[in-house]
Backbone as CSV, one residue per row, in Angstrom:
resi,resn,N_x,N_y,N_z,CA_x,CA_y,CA_z,C_x,C_y,C_z
1,UNK,-8.106,-14.639,11.733,-7.231,-14.470,10.237,-6.503,-15.767,10.526
2,UNK,-6.467,-16.262,9.393,-4.978,-16.962,9.187,-4.604,-17.161,8.157
3,UNK,-2.946,-17.402,7.513,-2.695,-17.419,6.352,-2.862,-19.385,5.915
4,UNK,-3.094,-19.877,5.170,-3.082,-21.190,4.609,-2.559,-20.568,3.163
5,UNK,-1.231,-21.769,2.652,-0.443,-21.774,1.203,-0.647,-19.896,0.979
6,UNK,-0.179,-18.980,1.876,-0.033,-18.188,0.962,-1.140,-16.863,0.890
7,UNK,-2.241,-17.268,1.201,-3.623,-16.763,1.433,-4.335,-16.691,2.618
8,UNK,-4.718,-15.488,2.995,-5.714,-15.066,3.776,-6.752,-15.957,3.807
9,UNK,-7.381,-16.408,5.140,-8.383,-17.008,5.548,-9.197,-16.442,6.521
10,UNK,-10.140,-16.558,6.341,-11.477,-15.777,6.983,-11.702,-17.077,8.602
11,UNK,-11.580,-17.327,9.325,-12.681,-18.279,10.044,-12.968,-17.622,11.211
12,UNK,-14.394,-18.675,11.381,-15.281,-18.780,11.915,-15.010,-19.930,13.538
13,UNK,-15.220,-19.076,14.646,-14.613,-19.828,15.502,-15.881,-19.783,16.773
14,UNK,-17.618,-19.212,15.817,-18.500,-19.791,16.366,-19.018,-21.311,16.800
15,UNK,-18.634,-21.607,16.130,-18.777,-23.400,16.201,-17.817,-24.399,16.566
16,UNK,-18.208,-25.221,17.428,-17.126,-25.981,17.941,-15.806,-26.267,17.765
17,UNK,-16.172,-26.065,16.357,-14.475,-26.167,15.468,-14.460,-25.155,14.446
18,UNK,-13.094,-24.655,14.079,-12.730,-23.520,13.238,-12.999,-24.051,12.004
19,UNK,-14.047,-23.133,11.480,-14.148,-23.485,9.665,-13.434,-22.388,8.663
20,UNK,-13.275,-22.594,7.735,-13.022,-21.471,6.720,-14.198,-21.163,5.930
21,UNK,-14.183,-20.104,6.183,-15.711,-18.784,5.951,-14.826,-18.139,3.969
22,UNK,-13.746,-18.269,4.232,-13.542,-17.543,2.818,-12.055,-17.652,2.795
23,UNK,-11.923,-17.818,1.537,-10.510,-17.596,0.651,-10.284,-16.185,-0.239
24,UNK,-9.513,-15.157,0.310,-9.255,-13.934,-0.516,-8.268,-14.266,-1.153
25,UNK,-8.406,-14.454,-2.615,-7.265,-14.073,-3.877,-6.096,-13.182,-3.583
26,UNK,-4.798,-13.748,-3.843,-3.569,-12.998,-3.573,-3.874,-11.425,-4.612
27,UNK,-3.384,-10.104,-4.591,-3.589,-9.187,-5.973,-3.172,-9.673,-7.302
28,UNK,-3.961,-9.281,-7.971,-3.757,-9.360,-9.411,-2.647,-9.350,-10.130
29,UNK,-1.753,-9.721,-11.022,-0.642,-8.777,-12.134,-0.974,-7.755,-12.292
30,UNK,-2.516,-6.869,-12.605,-2.665,-5.785,-13.121,-2.864,-4.718,-11.877
31,UNK,-2.711,-5.281,-10.677,-3.420,-4.999,-9.692,-1.618,-4.123,-8.925
32,UNK,-0.646,-5.092,-9.382,0.888,-4.874,-9.139,1.500,-4.059,-9.598
33,UNK,0.860,-4.233,-11.249,1.715,-3.212,-12.540,1.128,-1.948,-11.679
34,UNK,-0.166,-1.914,-11.474,-0.801,-0.410,-10.822,-0.175,0.177,-9.744
35,UNK,0.295,-0.988,-9.012,0.505,-0.482,-7.472,2.057,0.654,-8.108
36,UNK,3.037,-0.332,-8.772,3.831,0.015,-9.019,4.147,1.936,-9.976
37,UNK,3.168,1.345,-10.523,3.178,2.490,-11.397,2.536,3.857,-10.670
38,UNK,1.632,3.901,-9.673,1.065,4.471,-8.803,2.618,4.878,-7.935
39,UNK,2.997,4.490,-7.419,4.374,4.337,-6.409,5.308,5.452,-7.253
40,UNK,5.608,5.209,-8.794,6.568,5.778,-9.489,5.882,7.685,-9.761
41,UNK,4.754,7.618,-10.455,3.516,8.698,-10.283,3.666,9.663,-9.211
42,UNK,3.609,8.876,-7.782,3.699,9.738,-6.181,4.885,10.140,-6.185
43,UNK,5.948,9.114,-6.525,7.547,9.820,-6.260,7.795,11.076,-7.283
44,UNK,7.367,11.015,-8.353,7.468,12.103,-9.652,6.858,13.742,-8.866
45,UNK,5.345,13.023,-8.250,4.473,14.094,-7.726,5.238,15.230,-6.963
46,UNK,5.957,13.868,-6.023,6.298,14.861,-4.534,7.469,15.420,-5.116
47,UNK,8.447,15.123,-5.939,9.640,15.799,-6.039,9.482,16.911,-7.523
48,UNK,8.089,16.587,-8.257,7.806,18.304,-8.828,7.076,19.016,-7.944
49,UNK,6.594,18.963,-6.794,5.960,19.788,-5.666,6.975,20.139,-5.073
50,UNK,8.298,19.619,-5.058,9.041,20.323,-4.021,9.067,19.460,-2.578
51,UNK,8.414,18.417,-2.983,8.772,17.791,-1.558,9.559,16.595,-1.422
52,UNK,11.102,16.859,-1.515,11.835,15.924,-1.054,12.041,15.091,-0.014
53,UNK,12.630,14.044,0.743,12.108,13.534,1.531,12.272,14.174,2.759
54,UNK,13.412,15.101,3.307,13.976,15.754,4.076,12.255,16.531,4.568
55,UNK,11.852,16.918,3.434,10.473,17.941,3.380,9.542,17.310,3.951
56,UNK,9.162,16.050,3.732,7.934,15.382,4.095,8.151,14.372,5.021
57,UNK,9.381,14.047,5.217,9.916,13.077,6.585,10.328,13.758,7.445
58,UNK,10.914,15.069,7.624,12.024,15.975,8.516,13.382,15.000,8.195
59,UNK,13.536,14.816,7.528,15.373,14.266,7.875,16.313,15.711,7.041
60,UNK,17.546,15.560,7.657,18.306,16.421,7.034,18.617,16.984,5.980
61,UNK,18.514,15.717,4.956,19.618,15.404,3.864,18.092,15.758,2.523
62,UNK,18.391,16.629,2.002,18.102,16.110,0.477,17.685,15.054,-0.492
63,UNK,17.055,13.960,-0.502,17.019,13.248,-1.050,15.858,12.991,-2.262
64,UNK,15.692,13.078,-3.532,14.547,12.837,-4.061,14.155,11.460,-4.091
65,UNK,12.591,11.658,-4.028,11.878,10.228,-4.145,12.305,9.381,-5.515
66,UNK,12.141,8.095,-4.961,11.705,7.457,-6.284,11.063,6.279,-5.909
67,UNK,10.896,5.487,-7.316,9.753,4.447,-6.916,9.711,3.240,-5.450
68,UNK,11.034,2.824,-5.173,11.142,1.802,-4.181,11.035,3.305,-3.100
69,UNK,11.724,4.336,-2.820,11.686,4.940,-1.502,9.983,5.157,-1.177
70,UNK,9.664,5.626,-2.066,7.416,5.511,-2.151,7.060,4.515,-1.528
71,UNK,7.673,3.231,-1.676,7.240,1.846,-1.757,7.568,1.677,-0.338
72,UNK,8.800,1.857,0.207,9.265,1.694,1.678,9.204,2.323,2.938
73,UNK,8.880,3.447,2.244,8.704,4.641,3.013,7.327,5.445,3.535
74,UNK,6.608,5.352,2.391,5.205,5.518,2.282,4.200,4.622,2.453
75,UNK,4.324,3.516,1.716,3.231,2.662,1.362,3.743,1.476,2.285
76,UNK,4.358,1.064,2.239,4.686,-0.277,3.183,4.099,0.428,5.350
77,UNK,4.622,1.367,5.678,3.852,0.936,6.870,2.413,1.647,6.659
78,UNK,1.699,1.683,5.528,0.433,1.973,5.666,0.200,0.479,5.607
79,UNK,0.631,-0.402,4.656,-0.271,-1.453,4.296,0.141,-2.381,5.666
80,UNK,1.502,-1.907,6.436,1.459,-3.316,7.318,0.602,-2.685,8.812
81,UNK,0.105,-1.164,8.475,-0.447,-0.682,9.510,-2.137,-1.434,9.425
82,UNK,-2.495,-1.247,8.282,-4.315,-1.841,7.750,-3.984,-3.183,7.759
83,UNK,-2.939,-4.113,7.046,-2.875,-5.413,6.886,-2.114,-6.587,7.599
84,UNK,-1.240,-5.939,8.397,-0.361,-6.604,8.965,0.460,-7.395,8.268
85,UNK,0.498,-7.179,6.852,1.491,-7.800,5.802,2.672,-6.998,5.552
86,UNK,3.772,-7.355,5.718,5.265,-6.504,5.525,5.394,-6.637,3.912
87,UNK,5.009,-8.031,2.634,5.401,-7.487,1.459,4.272,-7.386,0.769
88,UNK,4.421,-6.811,-0.405,3.018,-6.214,-1.396,2.613,-7.552,-1.886
89,UNK,3.594,-9.005,-1.738,3.749,-10.316,-2.770,2.191,-11.001,-2.077
90,UNK,2.872,-10.472,-0.712,1.233,-10.902,-0.025,-0.007,-10.180,-0.059
91,UNK,-0.021,-9.170,-0.544,-1.637,-8.419,-0.407,-2.446,-9.463,-1.611
92,UNK,-3.739,-9.422,-0.951,-4.584,-9.955,-1.523,-6.109,-8.420,-2.259
93,UNK,-6.800,-9.155,-3.213,-7.157,-8.141,-3.891,-7.864,-7.494,-4.050
94,UNK,-8.398,-7.537,-2.092,-9.222,-6.355,-1.722,-7.961,-4.871,-0.811
95,UNK,-6.675,-5.222,-0.942,-5.763,-4.397,0.280,-5.210,-3.259,-0.669
96,UNK,-4.963,-3.577,-2.250,-4.270,-2.283,-2.774,-5.223,-0.966,-2.334
97,UNK,-6.385,-1.142,-3.340,-7.306,0.096,-2.647,-7.591,0.584,-1.559
98,UNK,-7.936,-0.390,-0.303,-7.586,-0.082,0.725,-6.271,1.034,1.091
99,UNK,-5.615,0.298,0.682,-4.074,1.094,1.446,-4.221,2.515,0.803
100,UNK,-3.962,2.225,-0.698,-4.292,3.304,-1.373,-5.064,5.139,-0.970
101,UNK,-6.594,3.916,-0.274,-7.385,5.509,-0.231,-6.434,5.974,1.366
102,UNK,-5.906,4.780,2.061,-5.937,5.760,3.316,-4.200,6.800,2.746
103,UNK,-3.231,6.152,2.111,-2.531,6.963,1.497,-2.348,8.073,1.021
104,UNK,-3.112,7.999,-0.043,-3.578,9.232,-0.844,-4.616,10.497,-0.208
105,UNK,-5.444,10.189,0.476,-6.001,11.081,1.684,-5.352,11.286,2.904
106,UNK,-3.977,10.898,3.241,-2.986,11.618,4.341,-2.541,12.195,3.271
107,UNK,-1.525,12.045,2.386,-0.652,13.134,1.345,-1.420,14.174,0.970
108,UNK,-2.739,13.570,0.705,-3.383,15.337,0.081,-3.883,16.156,1.372
109,UNK,-3.887,15.134,1.928,-4.592,16.770,3.306,-2.964,17.193,3.611
110,UNK,-1.935,16.689,4.051,-0.936,16.830,4.651,-0.034,17.986,3.642
111,UNK,0.091,17.371,2.545,1.007,18.545,1.307,0.176,18.679,0.168
112,UNK,-0.897,18.769,0.016,-1.640,18.980,-0.725,-1.049,18.437,-2.256
113,UNK,-0.496,17.221,-2.404,0.057,16.250,-3.237,-1.213,14.941,-3.768
114,UNK,-1.937,14.877,-5.005,-2.822,13.582,-4.756,-2.447,12.765,-6.209
115,UNK,-2.400,11.586,-6.112,-1.724,11.225,-7.560,-3.145,9.943,-7.277
116,UNK,-3.635,10.079,-8.635,-5.152,8.840,-8.920,-4.248,7.566,-9.246
117,UNK,-5.023,7.140,-8.702,-4.821,4.994,-9.345,-4.737,4.897,-10.031
118,UNK,-3.619,4.585,-10.721,-3.663,4.117,-12.181,-4.626,3.071,-12.910
119,UNK,-5.574,3.567,-14.119,-6.094,2.677,-14.491,-6.107,1.540,-15.797
120,UNK,-5.190,2.588,-16.642,-4.650,1.901,-17.689,-4.050,0.521,-17.522
């Protein structure tokens, strides 16, 4: 895969040259809004369940979650592992649900907190 004009390009090197086989569009505004609403709800659910960052990440200081911390400490590491992309601005339309499913499953299994992906 390569990045061309900020878009992920899948290439097929089987031919003599490299040809573009498909360009996946960037995430939509609706996906961006859903991502940030999910992160806000996740932070609220973790706080309500008594899982501050210390309990979740094993630090020594009680720090309540907020949307940005959920993004930086929970979402982004999964995003980078799955997509190799550092910024949420670089996500394509397939990435958010893939990342959500992995993160949601992990948090649900580890600490029993589950937050649905926003649909409104």
